[in-house]
N, C-alpha and C positions, 0 to 999 in steps of 0.2 A: 504494500500500500504506500503511495507517495506520502512524503512528510506532511505536505499541506493537508491532505485528507485526514491524516492521523490527528493533526492539531484540531481540525474542524470537528472530528468525532469526539475528542476530549472536551472541547468547549461545549458541544451539544449536550454532553452528559451533565456538565455543571449546570447548564441552563435548565435541563430537565428537572434536576433536584430543586433548584431555586423556584421553579414554577410550581412544583408540588407544595413547597413551604409557603409561598406567598399567595397561592390561589390565583395565579395570573392566568386568565383566559379571556376570550373575546367579550363575553357578557360581563365578566367581573370588572374588566378595565373600564368599560363604559359606565358602569354604575358605581364605581369606587368613589369614596369620599376623598377630600383633598389630602388628608393625612395618608390615606392608603396610596394615593398617587405618588406622594413624596417618597413613601417607602419603596414603591416599585421603581421609581426613577433611581433611587439610591442603589437598588439591587442591579439594575441594568448598568449603572456606572461601574459597579464592582465586577460585573461580567467582563467588561473591557480590561480591567486590571488582571483578572484571572487569565484572560486570553493572552495578554502580554507575557505573563509569567510562564504559561504553558509553552508559548512560542520559544522563549529562551531555554526552557528545559529541553525542548525537542531539538533545537538547533545548536545550542552552546554547551550543553552538559558534556562532561568528560568522555562519556560514551553514549551511544544511542540508547535511550531509556526503554524499559519495557512499558509500553503505553498502557496496556490493560492493568498492570500492577500499580502504575502511577494513578490511574483513574480510580481504581478500587480503594487505594489508600486515601486519596483525597476525599472521596465520598464517605468513607468510613469515619475519617476525622471530622468531616462536616457534621455528621449525625452525632458523634460522641461529644462534640463541643457543646451540644444542647444539654444533655444529661446522660447518666450512665445507662438508662434503659432504652434509649433510642439507638437503633441499629440500621446499618445498610447491609443487605444481603445480595451477593452476586446471584446470577441465574442458577449456577450450580448449587450454591448454598441454599437458596430458596427452595429448590427442588428437594433437597435433603430435609429441609425444615418442614415442608408440607407433608412429606412422606413419614415423618416421625410421629408415631401414634402415642408416644409417652408410655408410662407404665413399666418402663424398664428398670433394671437394677441400678442402684446408686451407691455412692461411697459415703453419703451423709454430709455433704457440704452445701450450704446456701451461699451463693456468690453474687457479687456485683462487680462493677469496674471502678477502680479508684487509681489515680496516678497513672492511668493508661493501662494498668494491668488488671487481671482478674484478682479480686480480693475476697478472702473468706469473711462473710458476714457473720455466720454462726455455724456451729457443728452439732449434728444430731448426737445426743448421748448414746454411747454404746455402739456407734457406727464404726466402720473401718477407719474413717477419718479421725474419729475420737480416739481409737486405739493407737493411731499413729501420732497422737498428741498434736494434731492440728488445732489451731486456736483462732478466735476472732482476730482479724487484722493481719493474719499471715497472708503473704502474697504468692499467688501461683504464677511464677514467671513463665512456665511452659506447661502444656498439657500434651502428652504423647509426642513430645518433641516440637510442638508448634508454639511459637512465641505468642503469648496471650495479648501482646500489644497489637498484633495483626489480626486478631479475631474479634468479632462482634460478641456482645453478651449472649445473644441467642445461640450462636455457634458454640460458645464456651459451655453453656448449659447442656447442649446436645452431646458434646464430647465427654462430659462427666458421666453420662448415663450409658448403659450398654447391657449386654446379656448377663444374666446371673452367673457368677463364677469367673467372668472375664477380668483381666488385669488392666489397671489404669496406672500409667506412669506420670507423675507430676514432679516439677522442679519447684521447690518451695523456698522462699526467703522468710526466715523466722527472725524475731527479735534476738539480739545478742549473737547472731551468727552472720558473719560477713559474706560467706559464700552460700549460694543456693544448695539446698539439700534435695537429692533425688529420692523419691519414695515410690514404692509400688503398692497399690491398694487393690484389693479384690472387691469387685462390685457385688452387692447383695441386695435382695429384694427388701425394701424398707418396710419396717414394721414400727409404727409410731406408738410409743408407750401411752397408756391411758393417763389422764390427769392425775398427778401425784397429790396426795393429801396427807397432811400431818397436823397434829394438834399440839399447841404450845400453851404454856401458862395455865396448867390445870384444865386444859381443853376449853379455854376461853378465847383462844385465837385459832382460827381456821386458816391454815396455810395451803394454798393451791398453786400448783405448778404445771401448766399445760405445755406440751412440746410444740403444738401447732394450734392455730385458731381456725379449724375447719368445722363443719357441721357436727360431726361426731363428738369432737372434744368440747365444743361449746355446749352441746347437750349434756355432757358430763358435768361441766361447770354449773349449769343450771340446776341439775339434780342435786349436786352437793350443796349449793346455796340454799335450796329449798329444805334439804335435810337439816342444814344448820339452823334454820328457823325453829324446827321442831326440837332439836337437841339443846337449844339454848346457848349456843356459841355467840359471843358478843362482838367479835372483831374479825376482820379479814385481812390476810396478807397475800397479795397476788403477785407471784414471781413471774415476770415476763422476760427475764434474762434469756438471751439466745433464742427467743421466739421470733422467727423471721418469715415463717410460712403461714398460709391460711387464706382466708377470704375476707374482703373488706365488709361485706354485708354481715358476716358472722361476727366481725369485730364490733359493729354497731350494736348487735344484740348483747354482747358482753357488757359494753358500756351502759346499755339500757337497764341491765340487771340492777345497777346501783343508782340509776337516775330516774326520777318520775317526771322530770320536765327539763327543758333546756336543749340547746344545740349540741349534738354529738360531733358533727363534722359537716363540712361542705365540700363539694366537688365542682370545679369550674375550669373551663378552657376557653381559648379564643373563639372556637365555634361550638363549644359545649355549654349549653345554658346552665346557669348555676343551680345546683341541687343542694338542698339543705336537709340533713338527716337529724330529726328531732326525736328526743326521748318520749316514749308513751307510757303513761302511768300504768296502763294495763299490763305492760311487759316487764315492769320493775319487780324485783324480788325483795331486795333489802336496801332501802334508801337512807337508813339511819345509822347502821353499824359503822364504827370507825374503819377506814380502809387505808392501807399503805401498799404502794406498788413499787416493786424493785425493777430497775432497768439497767441495761449495760449497752456496750457498743454493738452487741448482737441483736438488740431489740429493733425490729424493723417492720415496716409495712403495717399489717393489721394490728400488731401489738402496739405500735406507736400511736395508732388511732385511738385505741383504748386508753393508753396512758395520757395522751393529750386531752381527751374528753373529760376524764376524771379530774385531771389537774386544773384545767381551765374552769370547770364547774365547781371548783373548790370542794370536790367530793372525796378526794384522796390526796395524801402526801406522796411524793415520789422520792425514792432513795436510790442512789447508785450513780451511773454514768450517763452522759448524753447519748441518746440513741443514734442509730446508724444514719437515718435520713432516707426513707423510701416511702413512696406514696403517689404513684402516677398511674393513669389509665392509658393503655396503649391501643393503637389501631394500626393495622397492616395495610399498606398501599402497594398494589401491584405496579410494576414499571414495564414499559413497552418491551424492554430487552429480556424480560423474564426474571429480572431481579425484583427486589422489594425494599420498601422502607418500613421499619417498625418504629412508629413515632408516638411520643407521649403527647396526647391531645388534651389531657385535663389532669389537674393535680388536686389532691385532697388537702384541705386546710383544717387546722384546729379551730375550736370555737372562738379563739382570740384572733384568728385570721392568719396564723403562721402556716406556711406551706411545709408539710411534713418532709417532702423530698429535699427541700432546700435548707431547712433549719433544724430538722429533727426535734426532739423533745428534751429539754434540760431539767433534771430533777431539782427540787428546792434544796435537798440535802445531797451534795456531791460526795460520793465515796468511791475511791478508785478500786478497781479489781486488782488481782495479783500481778497483772501485766498491764500497766497503765499506758505505756507507749506502744505504738505500732511501727512496723518497718515502713519507711517512706522512701521510695525510689528517687534517685537524682536523675539528671539528664542522661547519664550513661547507662542507667539500669537500676534495679532495686538495690537499696542499701538497708542496713539494719541498725536500728537504734536500741539503746539499752532500756529494758522495761523496768518497772518498779519491782522491788523485791517482795515476794510474797510474805505476808505476816505469819510468822511461825512462833507458836508458844508451846514449850515443852514437847517439841517434836511433832506437834499437830498443827496443820495449816488451818487458820481461822478464817471463816467467811465473814469478813468485816461488813459487807453490804447487808447480809442477812441479820447480823448482830445489831447493826444500827437500826434496821427496819423494825426488829422486835422491840428494841429499846424505845423507839418512837411510839409504837403501838401500846406498849405497857403504860406509857404516861398519859394515854388518852382515856377519858371517861367513857364508859360503855353507854 
């Protein structure tokens, strides 16, 4: 293909993506407001800049570049500059993505993208990843030999799954270790444990620990809270640490268990009309018992929605660490070349108006976990920082977050 044709092809690809983002079409342009026109004019000016940059890459770079690779890299970077959940898929990747039916074996890692790499959000207790001592904040530099900087989040999640018993090789950057560590994990069919329940303070404090906020586990929480009413327990300790999976609709149910009125959350986007999720008295279970919620860096998505709703409605105190920051609704857009965009079209907000994806949830009582710092990559690749030292007393590691939460609850009048 002649060089000029290659340049035009690359420019056309960039124009295509910008068109999808800005909604530029014949009818839209004629009906656009003045501000929309200014935005579109700015985009067209940028296209000229992109065109010039691409021309220099094609004609002046040290060697003739791989145009498809350059195009894919540019489009992937364009999407990921928006947020960690937005992705660009090539035609080949999208074909694999559509054919993936899910339900495969996993290694027990919830991931997102941070610093350009795949980052562990949370680890499922008892999973292969847990047994390999993977932790929140660990960075997956490579999966199966593929650099995660060059993979979209959608493809990273696909690579982590596979057939039961199959091996997964990952290169991990951990705190306190300068060099990546290669691990081999065996994929297993995930079995999520039921909601853990413990009684503290002569059975006056009900401790609940879900692993996920899906329908089954939320039903279990509901049953345990109703049983609490009968048993006479007076306080609730909800442990949402490392809870990163589940469903936003189920999360609103959990928040509603403790609220008889007020806003639980809102969802809104540029083209998504604002939706307000409000607590209903008929769905509430216990709106008077003192509640404390524990969060950490692995608290994400649905669990963040619950924590934010109870915090902003002054229904619960939060203890622990600032949450991960996840809470967007995605939509897939097919592209003419067979590829696709997975684009965040709306974001959830707390009752006070903070976007969960952008700001997370910050507890009123900050208590660090045993590994306070995470590995942060530099421009040349992942680097490792030194984490906080675990609190150890008489040879026993102390859960300071749990201890502080219990202490706070004990001081509250039932």
